[in-house]
C-alpha positions as CSV (number, residue, x, y, z in Angstrom):
1,M,-13.1,2.8,-22.4
2,D,-9.5,1.7,-23.1
3,V,-7.3,1.7,-20.0
4,I,-3.7,0.6,-20.2
5,F,-2.1,-0.6,-17.0
6,D,1.4,-1.9,-16.9
7,P,3.0,-2.0,-13.4
8,N,6.4,-2.8,-14.9
9,R,6.4,0.3,-17.2
10,Q,8.6,3.1,-15.8
11,G,7.1,6.5,-15.6
12,A,8.0,9.0,-18.3
13,P,10.5,11.7,-17.3
14,A,9.0,15.0,-16.4
15,A,9.2,17.9,-18.9
16,G,11.9,20.5,-18.5
17,A,15.5,20.2,-17.2
18,A,16.5,17.0,-15.6
19,A,16.6,17.1,-11.8
20,P,20.2,16.8,-10.3
21,D,21.3,13.3,-9.4
22,P,20.6,12.7,-5.7
23,I,23.4,10.1,-5.6
24,R,27.1,10.9,-5.7
25,D,30.5,9.6,-4.6
26,G,32.0,11.6,-1.8
27,D,35.4,11.9,0.0
28,Q,36.9,13.7,3.0
29,R,37.4,16.9,1.0
30,S,33.8,17.2,0.0
31,F,32.2,15.8,3.2
32,M,31.3,19.1,4.7
33,Q,29.7,20.4,1.5
34,D,28.1,17.2,0.3
35,V,26.9,16.0,3.7
36,V,26.9,18.4,6.6
37,Q,25.9,21.6,4.6
38,A,23.6,19.7,2.2
39,S,21.7,18.1,5.1
40,R,20.5,21.6,6.1
41,E,18.3,21.5,3.0
42,V,17.4,17.8,2.7
43,P,18.2,14.6,4.6
44,V,21.5,13.0,3.5
45,L,22.4,9.3,3.8
46,V,26.1,8.4,3.8
47,D,26.9,4.9,2.7
48,F,30.3,3.9,4.2
49,W,31.5,1.0,2.1
50,A,34.6,-0.9,0.9
51,T,35.6,-2.8,-2.2
52,W,36.3,-6.0,-0.2
53,C,32.9,-5.9,1.5
54,G,30.4,-8.4,0.1
55,P,27.3,-7.1,2.0
56,C,28.1,-3.6,0.6
57,K,27.6,-4.9,-2.9
58,Q,24.1,-6.0,-1.8
59,L,23.1,-2.9,0.1
60,T,24.3,-0.1,-2.2
61,P,22.0,-0.9,-5.1
62,T,19.1,-1.1,-2.7
63,L,20.0,2.3,-1.2
64,E,20.2,3.8,-4.6
65,K,16.8,2.4,-5.6
66,V,15.1,3.7,-2.5
67,V,16.8,7.1,-2.8
68,R,15.9,7.5,-6.4
69,A,12.3,6.6,-5.5
70,A,12.3,9.5,-3.0
71,G,12.5,11.9,-6.0
72,G,15.1,14.3,-4.6
73,R,13.7,14.4,-1.1
74,V,16.7,12.6,0.3
75,R,20.3,12.3,-1.0
76,L,22.9,9.6,-0.9
77,V,26.7,10.1,-0.6
78,K,28.9,7.0,-1.0
79,I,32.2,7.0,0.8
80,D,34.9,4.3,0.4
81,I,36.4,4.0,3.8
82,D,39.8,2.7,2.5
83,K,40.3,5.9,0.4
84,N,39.2,8.2,3.2
85,R,41.0,7.0,6.4
86,A,41.4,10.5,7.8
87,L,37.6,11.1,7.6
88,V,36.9,7.7,9.2
89,Q,39.3,8.5,12.1
90,Q,37.8,11.9,12.6
91,L,34.2,10.5,12.7
92,A,35.4,7.8,15.1
93,Q,36.6,10.5,17.5
94,M,33.0,11.9,17.4
95,G,31.8,8.4,18.5
96,L,30.5,7.3,15.1
97,P,31.1,3.5,14.8
98,L,32.7,2.7,11.5
99,Q,34.5,-0.5,12.5
100,S,32.4,-2.6,10.2
101,V,30.8,-1.9,6.9
102,P,28.4,-1.3,5.4
103,T,27.3,1.4,7.8
104,V,24.7,4.0,6.7
105,V,24.5,7.2,8.6
106,A,21.6,9.7,8.2
107,F,22.3,13.4,8.5
108,W,19.7,16.1,9.0
109,Q,20.3,19.8,9.9
110,G,24.0,19.2,10.1
111,Q,23.7,16.5,12.7
112,I,23.6,12.7,12.8
113,A,20.0,11.7,12.9
114,D,20.2,7.9,12.8
115,L,22.2,5.0,11.5
116,F,22.2,1.3,10.7
117,Q,24.8,-1.4,10.0
118,G,24.6,-4.4,7.7
119,A,22.8,-5.2,4.5
120,L,19.1,-4.7,5.2
121,P,16.4,-5.8,2.9
122,E,14.7,-3.2,0.7
123,S,11.6,-3.0,2.9
124,E,13.7,-2.1,5.9
125,V,15.8,0.4,4.0
126,K,12.6,2.0,2.8
127,R,11.2,2.1,6.3
128,F,14.5,3.8,7.5
129,V,14.3,6.5,4.8
130,E,10.6,7.0,5.6
131,G,11.4,7.6,9.2
132,L,14.2,10.1,8.2
133,L,11.8,12.0,5.9
134,K,9.2,12.1,8.7
135,L,11.8,13.6,11.0
136,A,12.4,16.2,8.4
137,G,8.7,16.9,8.0
138,G,8.2,15.2,4.7
139,Q,7.3,11.8,3.2
140,M,8.0,9.6,0.2
141,P,6.4,10.7,-3.1
142,S,4.6,7.3,-3.0
143,A,2.9,8.4,0.2
144,D,1.7,11.6,-1.6
145,L,0.3,9.5,-4.5
146,L,-1.5,7.1,-2.1
147,A,-3.1,10.0,-0.2
148,G,-4.1,11.7,-3.4
149,A,-5.6,8.5,-4.8
150,K,-7.6,7.8,-1.7
151,A,-8.9,11.4,-1.6
152,A,-9.9,11.1,-5.3
153,A,-11.7,7.8,-4.7
154,E,-13.6,9.2,-1.7
155,A,-14.6,12.2,-3.7
156,G,-16.0,10.0,-6.4
157,D,-13.4,11.0,-9.0
158,H,-12.5,7.4,-10.0
159,Q,-10.7,8.4,-13.2
160,A,-8.2,10.5,-11.2
161,A,-7.9,7.7,-8.6
162,L,-7.1,5.2,-11.4
163,Q,-4.3,7.4,-12.7
164,L,-2.8,8.0,-9.2
165,Y,-3.0,4.4,-8.1
166,G,-1.6,3.3,-11.5
167,A,1.3,5.7,-11.1
168,L,1.9,4.3,-7.6
169,A,1.9,0.7,-8.9
170,Q,4.5,1.7,-11.6
171,Q,6.6,3.3,-8.9
172,E,6.2,0.4,-6.4
173,P,5.4,-2.8,-8.3
174,E,5.0,-4.7,-5.0
175,N,2.5,-2.3,-3.4
176,A,-0.7,-4.2,-2.7
177,E,-2.7,-1.1,-2.0
178,A,-1.8,0.3,-5.4
179,F,-3.0,-2.8,-7.2
180,A,-6.2,-3.0,-5.1
181,G,-6.8,0.7,-5.8
182,V,-6.4,0.3,-9.5
183,A,-8.9,-2.6,-9.5
184,R,-11.4,-0.8,-7.3
185,A,-11.2,2.3,-9.6
186,L,-11.8,0.2,-12.6
187,M,-14.8,-1.5,-10.9
188,A,-16.2,2.0,-10.1
189,L,-15.8,2.9,-13.8
190,G,-17.6,-0.2,-14.9
191,E,-14.5,-2.0,-16.2
192,E,-14.8,-5.2,-14.1
193,E,-13.0,-7.4,-16.7
194,Q,-10.0,-5.1,-16.6
195,A,-10.1,-5.1,-12.8
196,R,-9.9,-8.9,-13.0
197,Q,-6.9,-8.6,-15.3
198,V,-5.2,-6.3,-12.9
199,L,-5.7,-8.7,-10.0
200,D,-4.4,-11.6,-12.2
201,S,-1.2,-9.6,-12.8
202,V,-0.6,-9.1,-9.0
203,P,2.8,-10.7,-8.0
204,E,2.4,-14.1,-6.3
205,K,3.7,-12.8,-3.0
206,L,0.9,-10.2,-2.8
207,R,-2.1,-12.4,-3.7
208,G,-2.9,-13.2,-0.1
209,H,-2.8,-9.6,1.0
210,A,-6.0,-8.3,2.7
211,E,-6.4,-5.5,0.2
212,I,-6.2,-7.9,-2.8
213,A,-8.5,-10.4,-1.2
214,S,-11.0,-7.6,-0.5
215,V,-11.2,-6.5,-4.1
216,R,-11.5,-10.1,-5.3
217,S,-14.5,-10.5,-2.9
218,A,-16.0,-7.3,-4.2
219,L,-15.8,-8.5,-7.8
220,E,-17.4,-11.8,-6.9
221,L,-20.2,-10.0,-5.0
222,A,-20.8,-7.6,-7.9
223,A,-21.3,-10.6,-10.3
224,E,-23.6,-12.4,-7.8
225,G,-25.4,-9.1,-7.0
226,R,-26.4,-8.4,-10.6
227,K,-28.1,-11.8,-10.8
228,A,-29.8,-11.3,-7.4
229,R,-31.1,-7.8,-8.3
230,A,-33.0,-9.2,-11.2
231,R,-34.9,-11.4,-8.7
232,L,-35.3,-8.9,-5.9
233,A,-39.1,-8.9,-6.0
234,E,-39.1,-12.7,-5.9
235,F,-37.0,-12.8,-2.8
236,E,-39.2,-10.2,-1.1
237,K,-42.3,-12.2,-2.0
238,R,-40.8,-15.5,-0.7
239,L,-39.9,-13.8,2.6
240,A,-43.4,-12.3,3.0
241,A,-44.8,-15.8,2.6
242,D,-42.2,-17.5,4.8
243,P,-39.9,-15.3,7.1
244,D,-37.8,-18.5,7.7
245,D,-36.9,-18.8,4.1
246,H,-33.2,-18.2,4.8
247,A,-32.0,-18.9,1.3
248,A,-34.2,-16.0,0.1
249,R,-33.0,-13.8,2.8
250,I,-29.4,-14.4,1.9
251,E,-30.1,-13.8,-1.8
252,L,-31.9,-10.6,-0.8
253,A,-28.8,-9.4,1.1
254,V,-26.6,-10.0,-1.9
255,A,-29.0,-8.0,-4.1
256,L,-29.1,-5.2,-1.5
257,N,-25.3,-5.1,-1.3
258,A,-25.1,-4.8,-5.1
259,M,-27.5,-1.8,-4.9
260,G,-25.1,-0.1,-2.4
261,E,-27.4,-0.8,0.6
262,R,-24.8,-2.1,2.9
263,E,-26.6,-1.6,6.2
264,K,-29.8,-3.2,4.9
265,A,-27.8,-6.1,3.4
266,A,-26.0,-6.6,6.8
267,E,-29.3,-6.5,8.7
268,A,-30.9,-9.1,6.4
269,L,-28.0,-11.5,7.2
270,L,-28.0,-10.7,10.9
271,E,-31.8,-11.5,10.9
272,A,-31.0,-14.9,9.3
273,V,-28.4,-15.5,12.0
274,R,-30.9,-14.6,14.7
275,R,-33.5,-17.0,13.3
276,D,-31.2,-20.0,12.7
277,R,-27.5,-19.5,13.0
278,A,-26.7,-23.1,12.0
279,W,-28.8,-23.2,8.8
280,N,-26.9,-24.6,5.9
281,D,-23.5,-24.7,7.7
282,E,-23.9,-21.1,9.0
283,A,-24.3,-19.7,5.5
284,A,-25.7,-16.4,6.6
285,R,-22.7,-15.7,8.9
286,K,-20.2,-16.7,6.2
287,Q,-21.9,-14.5,3.7
288,L,-21.7,-11.6,6.2
289,L,-17.9,-12.3,6.6
290,K,-17.6,-12.1,2.8
291,F,-19.2,-8.7,2.9
292,F,-16.8,-7.6,5.6
293,E,-13.8,-8.6,3.4
294,A,-15.2,-6.9,0.3
295,W,-16.2,-3.7,2.2
296,G,-12.9,-3.5,4.1
297,H,-12.5,-4.2,7.8
298,G,-12.4,-0.5,8.7
299,D,-15.6,0.4,6.8
300,P,-18.3,1.9,9.0
301,A,-20.8,-0.7,7.8
302,T,-18.4,-3.5,8.6
303,L,-17.7,-2.1,12.1
304,A,-21.4,-1.7,12.9
305,A,-22.4,-5.1,11.6
306,R,-19.5,-6.8,13.3
307,R,-20.5,-5.4,16.7
308,K,-24.1,-6.7,16.2
309,L,-22.8,-10.1,15.0
310,S,-20.6,-10.4,18.1
311,S,-23.5,-9.7,20.4
312,L,-25.5,-12.4,18.6
313,L,-22.8,-15.0,18.7
314,F,-21.7,-14.4,22.3
315,R,-25.0,-13.6,24.1
């Protein structure tokens, strides 16, 4: 199966008429229509800026990027304070602090909902917009994509999950969950080599993220598991002959995990810990921690086994 994944490729425009631009320049004459009235339909951000303002030049492109990513669910109106002194004075009388720029004011339902001052980084601007959308009963399109991708994966529709996670990664090239989701979907579809290629393409700053580390561990375990499964009967025979053959028990756990038997795999390792926790530099415990990372720290099998491991270690 050929799967093309390029997180840097921009999504193709939707068919039909182009959506109206969510970003515009405003002034004191259009403020009521562009901001107050418009905010009764969708949240509106107002970027108060000035040509002499250095931080404004940093913030405005970030605002535009985040607003465009919202897909029309929020709008941005940019107002030059030097060209709109009357409006600034009127807003000051309402208690709106515009003594310094940039100042970004969020309007919803005709009222001021929130504001911030200064050139925030993109992550904080995004968080601000997400909070505004939540207040308005909505969320970013990326949140819809992520929810849909997770639902598809849970339902076993890994092809749909791959497409949704891929779309999310293209929309947000620094979203670790998107990269991890693409890789997991590829693994589920039997495309482990492509999953590795996706992980190799992850931006450097994301490579230590828990989701990325989890998929890397899952890939390693899958390769180890295939080898161990072929020797499953051998490990069982060795354990029948010697219940303290900890190497065989650990290999058996790896094979069981590869077969999807997470609870049995965890129990095998827990038994090894019970019998000799220190064996081979605590190899059984370390293998179990690797399972936890691969399964995800919120997975039911992880939670159950972690409780049992805790009772063994701290009894």
